[in-house]
ZAMARGU-4260 file (C-alpha; in steps of 0.2 Angstrom, whole numbers, plus 5000, padded with zeros to 4 digits):
<rodrens>
0) 5000/5001/4999 | 5007/5019/4995 | 5012/5030/5011 | 4997/5042/5005 | 4986/5026/5006
5) 4991/5022/5023 | 4992/5040/5031 | 4973/5042/5024 | 4969/5026/5033 | 4977/5030/5048
10) 4968/5048/5049 | 4951/5040/5046 | 4953/5028/5060 | 4949/5039/5073 | 4934/5046/5064
15) 4929/5027/5061 | 4928/5025/5080 | 4919/5041/5082 | 4905/5034/5070 | 4905/5015/5082
20) 4903/5028/5098 | 4891/5036/5089 | 4880/5022/5086 | 4882/5015/5104 | 4878/5030/5112
25) 4862/5034/5099 | 4856/5015/5103 | 4859/5018/5123 | 4849/5034/5123 | 4834/5026/5114
30) 4836/5012/5126 | 4835/5025/5139 | 4819/5032/5132 | 4811/5015/5132 | 4815/5012/5150
35) 4808/5028/5154 | 4792/5024/5144 | 4791/5006/5152 | 4796/5009/5169 | 4797/5028/5174
40) 4810/5039/5176 | 4815/5030/5192 | 4820/5014/5183 | 4834/5023/5172 | 4839/5034/5186
45) 4842/5017/5196 | 4851/5009/5180 | 4862/5024/5175 | 4868/5025/5195 | 4875/5007/5193
50) 4882/5010/5178 | 4892/5025/5184 | 4897/5016/5200 | 4902/5001/5192 | 4913/5013/5179
55) 4921/5021/5194 | 4924/5007/5204 | 4934/5000/5186 | 4944/5017/5185 | 4948/5015/5203
60) 4944/5003/5216 | 4939/5011/5232 | 4933/4997/5246 | 4919/5009/5254 | 4912/5012/5237
65) 4913/4993/5232 | 4902/4991/5248 | 4889/5003/5242 | 4889/4997/5227 | 4884/4979/5233
70) 4872/4985/5245 | 4864/4995/5231 | 4862/4980/5221 | 4856/4970/5236 | 4843/4983/5241
75) 4833/4983/5224 | 4815/4975/5225 | 4813/4961/5213 | 4801/4969/5201 | 4814/4983/5199
80) 4830/4971/5200 | 4820/4961/5185 | 4821/4976/5175 | 4837/4982/5179 | 4845/4965/5173
85) 4835/4966/5156 | 4840/4985/5155 | 4859/4978/5156 | 4856/4965/5145 | 4848/4973/5130
90) 4862/4987/5130 | 4874/4972/5125 | 4861/4966/5112 | 4863/4983/5106 | 4882/4985/5108
95) 4883/4970/5099 | 4874/4976/5084 | 4883/4992/5083 | 4900/4984/5082 | 4896/4971/5070
100) 4891/4986/5060 | 4905/4995/5062 | 4915/4979/5056 | 4907/4982/5040 | 4910/5000/5040
105) 4928/4996/5042 | 4928/4986/5028 | 4919/4998/5015 | 4929/5012/5024 | 4946/5004/5019
110) 4942/4999/5002 | 4935/5017/4999 | 4951/5026/5006 | 4964/5014/4999 | 4960/5017/4982
115) 4972/5003/4973 | 4978/4998/4991 | 4975/4981/4995 | 4969/4976/5013 | 4979/4963/5023
120) 4969/4947/5024 | 4959/4950/5010 | 4959/4937/4995 | 4968/4949/4985 | 4981/4950/4996
125) 4983/4932/4996 | 4984/4931/4976 | 4995/4947/4976 | 5007/4938/4988 | 5007/4922/4977
130) 5011/4933/4962 | 5024/4945/4969 | 5034/4929/4976 | 5036/4924/4958 | 5023/4908/4959
135) 5019/4902/4942 | 5001/4899/4936 | 5003/4880/4935 | 5009/4880/4954 | 4994/4893/4958
140) 4982/4880/4948 | 4989/4867/4959 | 4987/4875/4974 | 4968/4880/4971 | 4965/4861/4965
145) 4973/4856/4983 | 4965/4866/4996 | 4947/4862/5004 | 4939/4872/5017 | 4921/4863/5026
150) 4913/4873/5039 | 4902/4862/5048 | 4886/4870/5058 | 4883/4861/5076 | 4866/4862/5086
155) 4878/4862/5102 | 4869/4871/5114 | 4879/4886/5116 | 4867/4900/5108 | 4858/4906/5122
160) 4849/4919/5110 | 4831/4915/5104 | 4828/4917/5085 | 4815/4930/5087 | 4826/4940/5096
165) 4840/4938/5082 | 4826/4945/5068 | 4825/4960/5078 | 4843/4960/5080 | 4844/4961/5060
170) 4832/4973/5059 | 4839/4986/5070 | 4857/4981/5062 | 4849/4986/5045 | 4841/5001/5052
175) 4857/5008/5061 | 4867/5004/5045 | 4855/5017/5036 | 4862/5031/5047 | 4878/5032/5037
180) 4867/5035/5020 | 4873/5054/5018 | 4857/5056/5006 | 4845/5055/5022 | 4834/5071/5024
185) 4831/5078/5040 | 4815/5070/5040 | 4821/5054/5035 | 4832/5052/5049 | 4819/5056/5059
190) 4808/5043/5054 | 4822/5032/5054 | 4823/5036/5074 | 4807/5031/5076 | 4807/5016/5068
195) 4824/5011/5080 | 4814/5016/5096 | 4800/5005/5091 | 4812/4990/5088 | 4819/4991/5104
200) 4804/4993/5112 | 4798/4977/5103 | 4814/4971/5109 | 4811/4976/5126 | 4794/4968/5125
205) 4801/4951/5118 | 4803/4937/5129 | 4823/4932/5128 | 4820/4916/5136 | 4814/4900/5129
210) 4798/4893/5137 | 4803/4876/5130 | 4819/4866/5124 | 4821/4868/5105 | 4818/4852/5096
215) 4830/4845/5085 | 4820/4852/5071 | 4819/4868/5078 | 4837/4868/5078 | 4838/4862/5060
220) 4827/4877/5054 | 4839/4888/5064 | 4854/4882/5056 | 4845/4884/5038 | 4841/4902/5043
225) 4858/4906/5039 | 4858/4899/5021 | 4842/4909/5016 | 4847/4924/5024 | 4867/4926/5019
230) 4877/4912/5014 | 4867/4906/4998 | 4873/4924/4992 | 4890/4926/5002 | 4898/4910/4997
235) 4896/4912/4978 | 4903/4932/4982 | 4917/4924/4988 | 4923/4914/4973 | 4918/4928/4962
240) 4931/4939/4970 | 4945/4926/4970 | 4941/4923/4951 | 4942/4942/4949 | 4958/4944/4958
245) 4966/4929/4948 | 4962/4937/4932 | 4968/4953/4938 | 4985/4946/4943 | 4986/4930/4932
250) 4977/4937/4915 | 4974/4926/4900 | 4967/4911/4909 | 4948/4907/4908 | 4948/4904/4929
255) 4933/4894/4937 | 4941/4889/4954 | 4936/4871/4960 | 4923/4870/4975 | 4935/4872/4989
260) 4923/4881/5002 | 4908/4872/5007 | 4897/4871/5022 | 4891/4855/5033 | 4880/4851/5047
265) 4878/4839/5062 | 4861/4847/5065 | 4849/4832/5062 | 4863/4820/5062 | 4872/4821/5078
270) 4864/4808/5088 | 4878/4807/5101 | 4870/4808/5119 | 4854/4816/5111 | 4840/4803/5109
275) 4829/4814/5100 | 4838/4812/5085 | 4831/4797/5076 | 4833/4791/5058 | 4817/4797/5055
280) 4824/4815/5061 | 4837/4814/5050 | 4827/4811/5035 | 4817/4825/5039 | 4832/4835/5040
285) 4839/4831/5022 | 4821/4835/5015 | 4821/4852/5024 | 4838/4855/5017 | 4834/4850/5000
290) 4816/4861/5001 | 4826/4876/5004 | 4838/4872/4990 | 4824/4871/4977 | 4816/4886/4984
295) 4832/4895/4982 | 4834/4889/4965 | 4816/4896/4961 | 4819/4911/4969 | 4835/4914/4958
300) 4826/4908/4940 | 4811/4919/4944 | 4822/4933/4943 | 4831/4929/4929 | 4814/4927/4920
305) 4815/4946/4924 | 4831/4949/4918 | 4831/4938/4904 | 4821/4950/4889 | 4830/4945/4874
310) 4820/4946/4860 | 4822/4936/4843 | 4817/4953/4834 | 4834/4958/4840 | 4847/4943/4842
315) 4850/4926/4836 | 4849/4913/4851 | 4857/4896/4849 | 4849/4882/4839 | 4853/4872/4855
320) 4842/4883/4864 | 4828/4881/4852 | 4830/4863/4851 | 4829/4862/4871 | 4813/4871/4871
325) 4806/4859/4858 | 4810/4844/4869 | 4804/4852/4883 | 4786/4856/4875 | 4785/4836/4871
330) 4791/4831/4887 | 4784/4841/4901 | 4766/4844/4906 | 4766/4862/4912 | 4753/4862/4929
335) 4763/4873/4942 | 4768/4888/4932 | 4762/4899/4918 | 4773/4900/4903 | 4779/4914/4895
340) 4767/4918/4880 | 4779/4929/4870 | 4787/4917/4858 | 4800/4930/4854 | 4807/4929/4870
345) 4814/4911/4871 | 4825/4913/4887 | 4810/4917/4898 | 4800/4901/4890 | 4815/4890/4895
350) 4816/4898/4912 | 4799/4893/4913 | 4800/4875/4910 | 4814/4875/4923 | 4803/4881/4935
355) 4791/4868/4932 | 4804/4854/4933 | 4810/4861/4950 | 4792/4860/4956 | 4791/4843/4950
360) 4805/4839/4959 | 4797/4838/4975 | 4785/4825/4967 | 4789/4808/4972 | 4777/4800/4959
365) 4788/4807/4945 | 4805/4801/4950 | 4815/4798/4936 | 4804/4806/4925 | 4809/4819/4912
370) 4797/4831/4920 | 4808/4835/4935 | 4824/4837/4938 | 4831/4823/4947 | 4847/4829/4951
375) 4858/4845/4950 | 4867/4839/4937 | 4852/4840/4925 | 4848/4859/4932 | 4866/4863/4928
380) 4864/4857/4910 | 4850/4868/4906 | 4858/4883/4914 | 4875/4878/4902 | 4864/4878/4887
385) 4858/4897/4892 | 4876/4901/4896 | 4881/4895/4878 | 4867/4903/4870 | 4869/4922/4878
390) 4888/4921/4872 | 4882/4916/4855 | 4874/4933/4853 | 4888/4942/4863 | 4878/4944/4881
395) 4895/4937/4888 | 4893/4950/4904 | 4876/4943/4906 | 4881/4925/4905 | 4896/4928/4917
400) 4886/4939/4930 | 4869/4931/4931 | 4870/4913/4923 | 4888/4911/4932 | 4882/4915/4948
405) 4868/4903/4948 | 4880/4889/4940 | 4891/4891/4954 | 4877/4890/4966 | 4871/4873/4960
410) 4888/4867/4961 | 4891/4871/4978 | 4874/4866/4985 | 4867/4854/4974 | 4850/4847/4979
415) 4855/4842/4995 | 4862/4860/5000 | 4873/4854/5013 | 4884/4839/5017 | 4878/4830/5034
420) 4887/4821/5045 | 4882/4807/5055 | 4888/4807/5074 | 4885/4792/5087 | 4895/4786/5102
425) 4906/4771/5099 | 4897/4761/5115 | 4881/4760/5107 | 4889/4752/5090 | 4897/4740/5102
430) 4881/4736/5109 | 4871/4732/5094 | 4885/4724/5087 | 4885/4712/5102 | 4866/4710/5100
435) 4869/4706/5082 | 4882/4694/5082 | 4873/4684/5098 | 4857/4681/5088 | 4866/4675/5074
440) 4875/4663/5084 | 4894/4669/5079 | 4898/4675/5095 | 4889/4678/5112 | 4900/4689/5122
445) 4908/4702/5108 | 4909/4715/5123 | 4922/4704/5132 | 4932/4700/5116 | 4950/4708/5116
450) 4954/4722/5105 | 4964/4710/5092 | 4950/4698/5094 | 4937/4711/5088 | 4947/4716/5075
455) 4950/4700/5067 | 4932/4696/5069 | 4925/4711/5062 | 4939/4709/5046 | 4932/4692/5044
460) 4913/4699/5041 | 4918/4713/5031 | 4926/4700/5018 | 4911/4689/5020 | 4898/4692/5007
465) 4883/4685/5020 | 4872/4697/5029 | 4871/4697/5048 | 4855/4703/5051 | 4839/4697/5047
470) 4821/4706/5046 | 4814/4690/5054 | 4824/4694/5069 | 4819/4705/5084 | 4831/4716/5090
475) 4831/4728/5105 | 4825/4746/5102 | 4842/4754/5102 | 4850/4740/5090 | 4834/4744/5078
480) 4838/4762/5079 | 4857/4759/5075 | 4851/4749/5060 | 4838/4761/5053 | 4852/4776/5053
485) 4860/4765/5041 | 4845/4761/5031 | 4841/4780/5030 | 4860/4785/5024 | 4858/4773/5011
490) 4839/4779/5006 | 4848/4798/5006 | 4864/4793/4995 | 4850/4785/4982 | 4838/4800/4985
495) 4849/4816/4987 | 4865/4809/4979 | 4882/4801/4988 | 4887/4820/4993 | 4871/4822/5004
500) 4881/4810/5017 | 4897/4803/5015 | 4906/4804/5035 | 4901/4794/5049 | 4909/4800/5065
505) 4911/4790/5080 | 4914/4799/5097 | 4927/4792/5109 | 4935/4780/5097 | 4947/4771/5107
510) 4952/4756/5096 | 4951/4750/5077 | 4937/4740/5081 | 4926/4756/5084 | 4929/4761/5066
515) 4926/4742/5059 | 4910/4740/5069 | 4904/4754/5058 | 4910/4747/5041 | 4901/4730/5046
520) 4886/4739/5047 | 4887/4750/5031 | 4890/4733/5022 | 4873/4728/5028 | 4865/4739/5018
525) 4875/4743/5003 | 4885/4756/5009 | 4900/4745/5008 | 4900/4731/4995 | 4915/4720/4991
530) 4912/4714/4974 | 4916/4695/4967 | 4931/4701/4958 | 4937/4708/4974 | 4933/4726/4971
535) 4928/4740/4985 | 4915/4751/4983 | 4912/4761/4999 | 4901/4778/4999 | 4901/4780/5018
540) 4918/4782/5028 | 4922/4778/5046 | 4928/4794/5053 | 4937/4793/5072 | 4935/4806/5083
545) 4948/4807/5096 | 4945/4817/5112 | 4954/4814/5127 | 4973/4816/5130 | 4975/4797/5130
550) 4964/4794/5114 | 4975/4806/5105 | 4991/4797/5111 | 4982/4781/5105 | 4978/4788/5087
555) 4992/4786/5076 | 4994/4768/5082 | 4974/4765/5078 | 4975/4772/5060 | 4992/4764/5058
560) 4983/4748/5062 | 4968/4750/5051 | 4978/4755/5036 | 4987/4737/5038 | 4970/4729/5036
565) 4969/4725/5017 | 4950/4727/5017 | 4950/4744/5026 | 4965/4751/5013 | 4953/4747/4999
570) 4939/4754/5007 | 4950/4769/5008 | 4956/4768/4990 | 4937/4768/4984 | 4936/4784/4992
575) 4950/4792/4983 | 4963/4788/4996 | 4956/4800/5006 | 4953/4798/5025 | 4944/4812/5037
580) 4950/4811/5055 | 4942/4822/5069 | 4951/4830/5085 | 4941/4836/5098 | 4947/4851/5106
585) 4934/4852/5118 | 4935/4836/5129 | 4954/4836/5126 | 4954/4854/5136 | 4942/4847/5150
590) 4952/4832/5151 | 4970/4840/5150 | 4969/4859/5151 | 4973/4871/5139 | 4990/4870/5136
595) 4993/4852/5136 | 4978/4849/5124 | 4985/4863/5111 | 5002/4853/5113 | 4994/4835/5111
600) 4983/4841/5096 | 4998/4847/5089 | 5009/4830/5091 | 4993/4820/5086 | 4991/4829/5068
605) 5009/4827/5065 | 5010/4809/5069 | 4995/4804/5061 | 4998/4814/5045 | 5017/4804/5046
610) 5007/4786/5049 | 4995/4791/5033 | 5010/4797/5024 | 5017/4778/5025 | 5003/4771/5018
615) 5000/4784/5004 | 4985/4790/5011 | 4980/4810/5012 | 4971/4814/5027 | 4957/4828/5030
620) 4957/4834/5047 | 4941/4840/5056 | 4945/4851/5070 | 4931/4850/5084 | 4933/4868/5090
625) 4919/4877/5100 | 4915/4896/5101 | 4925/4897/5120 | 4945/4898/5122 | 4942/4885/5134
630) 4935/4874/5118 | 4949/4879/5105 | 4940/4895/5100 | 4948/4908/5090 | 4944/4919/5073
635) 4941/4907/5058 | 4957/4914/5048 | 4968/4910/5063 | 4962/4893/5068 | 4966/4888/5050
640) 4985/4895/5052 | 4987/4889/5068 | 4988/4871/5059 | 5005/4863/5055 | 5005/4869/5036
645) 5008/4851/5030 | 4993/4844/5039 | 4981/4853/5028 | 4984/4843/5011 | 4968/4833/5011
650) 4958/4848/5017 | 4951/4854/5033 | 4935/4852/5042 | 4930/4865/5056 | 4915/4866/5068
655) 4905/4882/5070 | 4895/4882/5084 | 4882/4892/5096 | 4883/4910/5096 | 4899/4908/5082
660) 4885/4906/5069 | 4876/4924/5074 | 4891/4931/5076 | 4900/4928/5060 | 4884/4924/5047
665) 4869/4934/5053 | 4874/4948/5043 | 4879/4948/5024 | 4894/4959/5026 | 4901/4951/5041
670) 4898/4933/5032 | 4907/4938/5018 | 4923/4946/5027 | 4924/4930/5038 | 4923/4918/5022
675) 4938/4929/5013 | 4948/4929/5028 | 4947/4911/5028 | 4951/4910/5010 | 4966/4920/5011
680) 4972/4909/5028 | 4968/4893/5018 | 4978/4899/5001 | 4992/4907/5012 | 4993/4889/5022
685) 4994/4880/5006 | 5008/4892/5001 | 5017/4888/5016 | 5015/4870/5014 | 5022/4871/4997
690) 5034/4882/5000 | 5039/4878/5017 | 5049/4893/5027 | 5067/4887/5031 | 5072/4885/5049
695) 5085/4876/5058 | 5078/4858/5063 | 5090/4858/5078 | 5081/4874/5084 | 5063/4868/5080
700) 5068/4852/5088 | 5073/4862/5104 | 5058/4872/5103 | 5048/4857/5103 | 5056/4848/5117
705) 5052/4863/5127 | 5034/4865/5122 | 5033/4846/5128 | 5042/4849/5145 | 5029/4865/5149
710) 5015/4853/5143 | 5020/4838/5155 | 5020/4850/5170 | 5006/4859/5164 | 4995/4842/5164
715) 5001/4837/5182 | 4997/4853/5187 | 4979/4854/5179 | 4975/4836/5184 | 4981/4840/5203
720) 4967/4851/5204 | 4954/4845/5193 | 4955/4826/5196 | 4965/4823/5212 | 4959/4837/5222
725) 4944/4829/5234 | 4936/4847/5236 | 4935/4852/5218 | 4919/4847/5211 | 4911/4855/5227
730) 4921/4870/5222 | 4915/4870/5204 | 4896/4867/5207 | 4894/4878/5219 | 4904/4893/5213
735) 4898/4893/5197 | 4880/4891/5189 | 4882/4876/5182 | 4865/4868/5189 | 4856/4883/5182
740) 4865/4881/5164 | 4855/4866/5162 | 4838/4874/5164 | 4842/4887/5151 | 4833/4881/5136
745) 4847/4883/5124 | 4848/4865/5115 | 4839/4850/5113 | 4854/4839/5118 | 4854/4834/5137
750) 4870/4843/5146 | 4876/4826/5153 | 4881/4811/5142 | 4873/4801/5157 | 4861/4804/5173
755) 4877/4806/5181 | 4886/4818/5193 | 4903/4811/5188 | 4916/4825/5182 | 4918/4813/5167
760) 4900/4813/5162 | 4899/4833/5161 | 4899/4839/5144 | 4913/4851/5139 | 4903/4863/5134
765) 4892/4867/5151 | 4910/4865/5159 | 4917/4880/5149 | 4899/4890/5150 | 4900/4890/5170
770) 4916/4894/5170 | 4914/4909/5158 | 4898/4915/5168 | 4908/4915/5186 | 4921/4927/5177
775) 4936/4912/5179 | 4936/4906/5162 | 4948/4894/5172 | 4949/4880/5156 | 4956/4895/5146
780) 4972/4897/5156 | 4974/4888/5170 | 4992/4879/5175 | 5001/4890/5160 | 5009/4899/5174
785) 5016/4886/5183 | 5021/4875/5168 | 5030/4892/5161 | 5039/4896/5178 | 5045/4877/5179
790) 5053/4877/5164 | 5060/4898/5165 | 5063/4898/5184 | 5075/4912/5187 | 5085/4910/5172
795) 5086/4923/5161 | 5094/4914/5146 | 5078/4901/5147 | 5066/4917/5148 | 5075/4924/5131
800) 5072/4906/5124 | 5053/4908/5128 | 5053/4925/5121 | 5062/4919/5106 | 5050/4906/5102
805) 5035/4918/5105 | 5042/4929/5089 | 5045/4914/5079 | 5036/4899/5084 | 5019/4899/5078
810) 5011/4887/5089 | 5020/4894/5104 | 5013/4913/5100 | 4997/4907/5095 | 4996/4897/5112
815) 5001/4914/5122 | 4990/4925/5113 | 4975/4914/5118 | 4981/4915/5135 | 4980/4933/5135
820) 4964/4934/5128 | 4956/4921/5143 | 4967/4932/5155 | 4959/4948/5150 | 4940/4942/5150
825) 4943/4933/5167 | 4940/4945/5183 | 4945/4936/5199 | 4939/4952/5212 | 4920/4946/5204
830) 4925/4927/5203 | 4927/4929/5223 | 4911/4934/5225 | 4905/4917/5216 | 4916/4910/5228
835) 4909/4916/5242 | 4894/4906/5238 | 4904/4889/5244 | 4898/4882/5261 | 4913/4874/5265
840) 4927/4887/5271 | 4941/4875/5269 | 4938/4871/5252 | 4932/4889/5246 | 4948/4898/5253
845) 4961/4883/5248 | 4955/4881/5231 | 4951/4899/5226 | 4970/4904/5234 | 4977/4892/5222
850) 4966/4899/5208 | 4971/4916/5210 | 4991/4914/5214 | 4991/4904/5197 | 4981/4918/5187
855) 4993/4932/5193 | 5008/4920/5190 | 5001/4918/5172 | 4999/4936/5171 | 5016/4941/5175
860) 5025/4928/5164 | 5014/4933/5149 | 5020/4950/5150 | 5037/4945/5152 | 5037/4934/5136
865) 5029/4945/5125 | 5036/4962/5132 | 5020/4971/5134 | 5015/4982/5148 | 4998/4975/5147
870) 4988/4959/5143 | 4980/4962/5126 | 4993/4975/5122 | 4995/4966/5104 | 4976/4968/5101
875) 4970/4985/5106 | 4954/4985/5098 | 4949/4969/5108 | 4959/4975/5124 | 4947/4991/5122
880) 4931/4983/5119 | 4933/4972/5134 | 4938/4989/5144 | 4922/4997/5141 | 4912/4982/5141
885) 4917/4977/5159 | 4907/4991/5168 | 4891/4983/5161 | 4895/4966/5164 | 4899/4969/5182
890) 4881/4973/5189 | 4874/4957/5180 | 4888/4945/5189 | 4884/4954/5205 | 4865/4950/5203
895) 4868/4934/5198 | 4879/4929/5213 | 4865/4937/5225 | 4850/4927/5215 | 4861/4911/5215
900) 4862/4912/5234 | 4843/4917/5235 | 4838/4902/5224 | 4848/4889/5231 | 4843/4893/5249
905) 4825/4891/5244 | 4828/4874/5235 | 4838/4867/5249 | 4822/4869/5258 | 4813/4857/5244
910) 4803/4874/5238 | 4805/4881/5220 | 4805/4900/5215 | 4802/4901/5197 | 4803/4921/5196
915) 4821/4918/5204 | 4825/4906/5192 | 4819/4917/5178 | 4829/4931/5184 | 4846/4920/5187
920) 4843/4914/5167 | 4841/4933/5161 | 4858/4936/5169 | 4867/4922/5161 | 4860/4928/5144
925) 4866/4944/5148 | 4882/4940/5154 | 4884/4930/5138 | 4881/4942/5128 | 4892/4955/5137
930) 4907/4943/5136 | 4902/4937/5119 | 4904/4918/5124 | 4893/4906/5131 | 4903/4888/5128
</rodrens>
């Protein structure tokens, strides 16, 4: 970028920040008017007094003022307190809207001010970088043909915001964006303000809490909302920009980028621990996905009917188009649409037949008939006839933009819209296999066999063409459901194409037999077939999910064992020698702590890649990251670049969970920017893999040894508290809102795998959610300080090594920066208030002191390593956002502590207080919005 452009942008930054403050102030003032209108001046005065006091305490902690502050909160009568909680919670919703809008504004300002300058992290910057490095067009084509990113939506219960509330947010965001319109008249601005006042009033009078848990189909529809609202347009826009940049820097090539960026979903397919996800629900999910795809194509083709008014009085269309219309007239009995009557406008006539065939695609009675589109390829064929005809009379630009975009959408979304993954716990497969084998008198005690015996038996069964199951046998409900899932997958592949479902994920994979069981079930329904000549056909892949630290250690050996089995290796070959493997960030973090989880995931990535390489297999790693720091959460582009470059060769899958969906994909501009940054990161990572940076192997080996040592110390420190301190579970349950989080109706899935109070059975999501609410954020940083201190001690040379690692070792830098983010969001002064709820004083004082000391040690060491004066000096925008948000989050935290204490005291008397619970849940929503994290 030129110096002039840089200086212009720098000058514009304060102005841009002023616009953000303007929007926050504007929305805050409107909320103030609503508070007065709904609760009188007294309500606004109380809210303002609490806000100002909280702000003063953040500026300078005065014990007397702190005491008065807590007394003021404690003295609020329930009715006022309820409204105060909602006022702060809604304020955060409005601030979040303003910040999201500001992200879009900043990008637009940048593009407007920079002129020919290229924004960092943009698609153009990635392509420009390839060109400036002298990378040839053939190598660019190779890079683009090898990259792959699939973003997978999950229904993990971490989205605390109702759909109705998100709809209001969207309307407010659009109206606030309109404030930037310089052509608005005074009266139009007044009308816009009135409209916003109405929307905030509606928000105030809309219940932010669900009155019931969502059903699985509710969650499916919530996921589809993002395709309907943003992704159907944002995804092709990213491809269009990439092709524009390629044409600019590598002209003369007819660029059509392979489909490297797609979305998938677990919603309606993930049955691990969720009995509500049945085979029937999975089929209903697939049907809803198809319905939305068809609806979007109908919308686009109707737009084309309006646009393609070309007349044969003026242009000569292709003979191919005319012939196709003749065939349509002969084959299609038009019932659903009214054909265009003007015979001189053939495109409109052709599009009418296409609409009829799309409508008929929903009619099972017409399956296989030329009256309907039986698959997306048939729709593409018609679109390409139109494309060629447009070019025939030199309407190239229309073909490139209008038809080209729709062609890309059909290539991306097909008739299945997205790829649905199936997931189930390994124990469910073992139980079903045991029952089936016992009924066939093959073995009566399958579950008791050793791992080697299971592998030998399953390998034999895969090679045996005879079926294992019979419709004449009665199976238990769970086994029947297990089999029904495979029948549903087979039926889905026949109806919607093999791409609709191709991965079957196995939670808690602990041995090769867990993978082979799924293959045997697949064989039962025709998803795995070994022909008479020995050829293997396989359209469903077993995908292991390695979650705990022990699982990660075992993973390379398990995969090597599988690759050495001839029948399994043939199945992988049938899938293009590509194998998907999922790594769990949540459970590994819960099991071993943030430092060890990150290190062990890195080791597993490298060792599994090496094991696969020995057998000529490419790997697609599926990174199961959550939204929160304690579950591997980070910006999408950073999560891609955090992987060792040589491990991305077969592609990447990443989960997109909970509030991440609404924060990244609810607005068109932000969805585009998120996907653009992901594309930049993907191309950058692929370039680094193809042209690796040269570092001395001895230095890298030394850094790896240091990281391993730090990880081992951190694991001991973490597990000493979490697993070996007998008072820990008491501390955790009593000093966090864990029990109450389970009563927030934010997901169809239970918060525990079993009806158990064991730590092992607690899901990682409520584990992280509870620690975040209580402001500890413990899973995201605990044990790091002790581990770093044990290595460095008072040795200046070792501290210098850590500083060098932070500068030059991407893994270590990413780890330290994530720790910074967690420490910045944590607040132990407020966490102490939560700790005071613990009844056992000895447990409370001992464990809290330990946490407090670890927090201070970790903070001090990170400042030494980074050379910063304050935590997050490296990301001032986020540092400032947290600083500005804290005074508004704090009152909600103090009120939550008070409410939890009152609610639990009442419940100990075997009574209940639904209104108190409601207030607790409101504070949970408010704190989640304020910290921009749930789980």
